[in-house]
C-alpha positions in Angstrom: -9.5 -29.0 30.7 -5.6 -28.8 31.1 -3.7 -25.8 29.4 -0.8 -27.2 27.4 2.0 -24.6 29.2 3.8 -25.1 26.4 1.4 -23.4 23.7 2.6 -19.9 22.4 0.2 -17.8 24.0 -2.2 -15.8 22.7 -1.4 -12.7 21.2 -3.0 -9.5 22.9 -6.2 -7.8 22.4 -4.7 -4.0 21.6 -6.7 -1.3 20.9 -6.4 -0.3 16.9 -7.6 2.6 15.2 -7.3 2.8 11.5 -7.2 6.1 9.3 -8.0 6.0 6.0 -10.7 3.6 4.5 -10.1 3.8 0.8 -9.2 0.6 -0.9 -7.0 -0.5 0.8 -7.6 0.8 4.7 -11.3 -0.3 4.1 -10.1 -4.6 4.5 -7.6 -3.7 6.3 -9.5 -2.2 9.0 -11.8 -5.2 9.1 -9.3 -8.0 9.3 -7.7 -5.8 12.9 -11.3 -6.5 13.8 -10.8 -10.0 12.5 -8.4 -10.6 14.3 -9.9 -9.9 17.9 -8.6 -6.5 18.8 -10.9 -3.6 19.6 -11.2 -1.3 16.2 -11.5 2.3 16.0 -12.4 3.9 12.4 -11.7 7.4 10.9 -12.1 8.6 7.8 -11.7 12.4 6.2 -14.5 12.1 4.1 -17.7 11.3 6.4 -19.2 9.9 3.7 -16.7 6.9 3.3 -17.1 6.2 6.8 -20.8 5.5 6.5 -20.1 3.5 3.3 -17.7 1.5 5.7 -19.8 1.1 8.7 -22.7 0.0 6.3 -20.7 -2.7 4.8 -19.4 -4.0 7.7 -22.4 -4.4 9.6 -21.1 -7.3 12.1 -17.8 -5.5 13.1 -18.1 -3.7 16.1 -16.2 -0.3 15.8 -16.4 3.3 17.5 -16.5 5.8 14.9 -14.1 8.9 15.5 -14.4 12.2 14.7 -11.1 13.9 14.1 -7.8 11.7 13.9 -7.2 12.6 18.3 -10.3 11.3 19.2 -9.4 8.1 16.9 -6.0 8.6 19.2 -7.8 9.0 22.3 -6.7 5.4 24.5 -5.1 3.6 21.2 -2.7 1.1 21.8 -1.8 1.8 17.7 -2.7 3.9 15.3 -2.6 2.5 11.2 -2.8 5.3 8.1 -3.4 4.9 5.4 -4.3 8.2 3.2 -3.5 9.8 -0.1 0.3 11.4 0.5 2.5 13.7 2.3 0.5 16.7 3.0 -2.7 14.5 4.3 -0.4 12.4 6.1 1.0 15.8 8.1 -2.5 17.3 8.7 -3.6 13.6 10.3 -0.3 13.0 12.3 0.9 16.5 12.9 -1.8 18.7 12.3 -3.9 20.6 15.3 -5.7 18.0 15.7 -3.9 15.0 14.7 -2.9 11.7 16.4 0.3 13.2 17.8 -1.8 15.5 19.9 -3.2 12.9 21.6 -1.4 9.8 21.0 -0.3 7.9 24.8 3.3 7.9 25.6 4.4 4.0 24.3 2.0 3.8 21.5 2.5 2.8 18.4 2.2 4.5 15.5 2.0 3.0 11.7 1.8 4.6 8.3 0.7 2.1 5.5 0.8 5.3 3.5 3.5 5.4 0.5 5.4 9.2 0.7 8.8 10.8 0.7 11.3 9.1 3.1 11.7 12.6 4.2 7.7 13.0 6.2 8.2 9.3 7.6 11.8 10.5 9.1 10.2 14.1 10.9 7.1 12.1 12.1 9.7 9.5 13.7 11.3 12.5 14.8 8.4 13.7 16.3 7.3 10.4 17.5 10.5 10.3 19.8 10.3 13.1 21.1 6.5 12.2 22.3 7.9 8.5 23.4 5.9 7.5 20.8 7.1 4.2 18.5 7.5 4.7 14.9 6.8 2.3 11.8 6.6 3.9 8.1 5.0 0.8 6.8 3.8 1.1 2.8 2.9 -2.4 1.4 3.0 -4.3 -1.8 0.0 -6.7 -2.9 -2.5 -4.6 -4.7 -6.1 -4.6 -3.5 -6.4 -8.5 -4.1 -3.4 -8.6 -1.5 -5.5 -6.4 1.0 -8.3 -8.4 0.6 -6.7 -11.9 1.5 -5.1 -10.5 4.1 -1.3 -11.5 2.3 0.1 -8.5 2.3 3.8 -8.0 2.1 5.1 -5.3 4.0 8.6 -3.2 4.2 9.2 -1.5 7.5 11.4 1.2 8.9 11.9 1.6 12.3 13.4 0.9 15.1 13.4 -2.6 16.1 11.7 -2.3 19.3 8.9 -0.3 17.5 9.0 -2.8 14.9 7.9 -6.2 17.4 5.5 -3.5 18.7 3.9 -3.2 15.6 3.8 -6.6 14.9 1.0 -8.0 16.2 -1.3 -5.2 14.0 0.1 -6.1 10.6 0.2 -9.9 11.1 -3.4 -9.4 10.4 -3.5 -8.8 6.7 0.1 -9.3 5.9 2.0 -13.1 5.0 5.0 -11.4 5.2 6.9 -8.6 7.1 9.9 -7.1 6.6 12.1 -4.7 8.8 14.1 -2.4 5.8 16.5 -0.7 8.2 15.7 3.2 10.3 13.1 5.4 10.2 12.4 6.2 6.0 13.6 2.7 5.2 10.3 1.2 4.6 9.7 4.0 1.4 13.0 4.2 0.0 12.0 -0.1 -0.3 8.7 1.3 -1.5 10.4 3.2 -4.1 12.0 0.3 -5.6 9.5 -1.7 -5.7 7.7 0.9 -8.0 10.4 1.2 -10.0 10.2 -2.7 -10.5 6.3 -2.4 -11.1 6.8 0.1 -13.9 9.5 -1.9 -15.7 7.4 -4.9 -15.5 4.4 -3.5 -17.2 6.4 -1.5 -19.7 8.0 -4.9 -21.2 5.1 -6.7 -20.2 2.8 -4.2 -22.2 5.0 -4.1 -25.7 4.6 -7.9 -25.5 1.8 -8.3 -25.3 1.2 -5.9 -28.2 3.1 -7.9 -30.2 2.0 -11.1 -29.9 -1.1 -9.8 -31.0 0.1 -8.0 -34.0 2.0 -11.8 -34.5 -1.2 -13.2 -34.8 0.0 -15.5 -32.0 -2.9 -17.3 -29.4 -2.2 -15.2 -26.2 -2.8 -17.5 -23.9 -0.5 -20.6 -26.0 2.7 -17.6 -25.8 1.4 -17.0 -21.7 2.2 -20.6 -20.9 5.6 -20.6 -23.0 6.9 -17.7 -20.9 6.0 -17.5 -17.6 8.1 -20.7 -16.4 10.5 -19.2 -17.4 12.9 -16.5 -16.4 10.1 -14.3 -17.9 8.2 -14.5 -15.4 6.5 -11.9 -12.8 3.5 -11.5 -10.6 2.7 -8.9 -13.0 2.9 -11.0 -16.3 0.6 -13.9 -14.3 -2.2 -11.8 -13.0 -2.1 -9.0 -15.1 -1.1 -10.2 -19.2 -4.8 -11.7 -20.2 -6.7 -8.7 -18.3 -4.3 -6.5 -20.0 -4.9 -8.7 -23.8 -9.0 -7.7 -22.7 -8.6 -4.5 -22.2 -9.8 -5.5 -18.1 -8.2 -2.2 -16.0 -10.8 -2.2 -12.4 -8.1 -3.3 -10.1 -8.1 -0.9 -7.6 -4.2 0.8 -7.8 -4.5 3.5 -10.7 -2.4 5.6 -12.5 -2.7 8.7 -10.2 -1.1 7.0 -7.9 1.4 5.3 -9.6 2.7 8.8 -11.0 2.7 9.8 -7.3 4.9 7.5 -6.5 6.9 7.3 -9.1 7.5 10.6 -8.2 8.6 10.4 -4.9 10.9 7.6 -5.9 12.2 9.7 -8.9 12.8 12.7 -7.0 14.8 10.7 -4.2 17.1 8.8 -6.6 17.9 12.5 -7.7 19.0 13.6 -4.6 21.2 10.4 -4.0 22.5 10.4 -7.2 21.5 7.8 -8.3 20.8 7.2 -12.2 16.7 5.5 -13.3 16.3 6.5 -16.7 13.8 3.8 -17.1 11.7 4.8 -14.8 11.7 8.4 -15.6 10.7 7.4 -18.9 8.1 5.0 -18.1 6.5 7.8 -15.4 6.4 10.3 -18.4 4.1 7.4 -20.5 1.8 6.9 -17.6 1.8 10.6 -18.1 0.3 9.7 -21.6 -1.7 7.5 -20.2 -3.1 10.0 -18.0 -4.4 11.8 -21.1 -6.4 9.6 -22.8 -8.7 10.0 -19.5 -6.9 6.4 -18.1 -5.5 8.2 -14.7 -8.3 6.2 -12.5 -8.3 3.0 -14.2 -5.3 0.4 -12.9 -1.2 0.6 -13.8 -2.3 -2.0 -15.7 -3.7 0.4 -18.1 0.3 1.6 -19.1 -0.9 -0.8 -22.4 -3.6 1.6 -23.6 -0.4 4.0 -24.9 0.5 0.9 -27.5 -1.7 0.8 -30.6 -3.4 -3.0 -30.7 -2.3 -4.6 -33.9 -4.0 -8.0 -35.0 -7.2 -9.5 -34.0 -8.9 -8.8 -30.1 -6.9 -11.7 -27.7 
């Protein structure tokens, strides 16, 4: 059999370490292995690491004992943790990734954090000749499971290209937004858009219910026009039926909106709607629904009329 010289070369197999096996990180690590890369995994909670291993018995993955151990010998390290402090600990701490990651490797962070920590990591990485990409994602748990996330990236063009073979394992869109921190700023814009869409969607559903309208027919009538959105297509019926188990929690949205509001204030940008919806989410937390999906925003509005 002959090889077609015009055929594209196969993507190289890389040594990739993934840190943070939560709702989003667990399927992303699986996609990395499925793409043919050699996988190492780490989670700060050993129980979650063991659970991931049991859930993926057919995946050969090295289990790392520390972030530094995970970084040892890696071509790329990917993190998906909780917040700024978590990220600083696993990357810059005494047993962090940067104590062991080799020069010329790429560091990719999918955590939604402040632009400040993204820039700090990029500076630390530059001094160690490590390419850094802040790469928050959108698409939710379903996008992570399907490998169809959209990724917004901050960093140098060289760093984005180095990260691409990994990112392509679980994304449908990769956008280089700008320099270090730009990916996080784009994610803040994303969260404002989601918050506003869910606030409007909540009120529309409650109005339709109060008017005793057929919820299916209302959705059909309005989803094909200017009101259409991902949130409407994926959450209209679940919100109407009080179903809120879709992975991205209200508590995490409040964290994200807090970052976005702080950044907006520092830049002198006015975000009154975002700040208002943030307070609406505080109401949802007070109802005890902080671990439910962000579409639980509708809980703060009393239901009138028959159940959909």
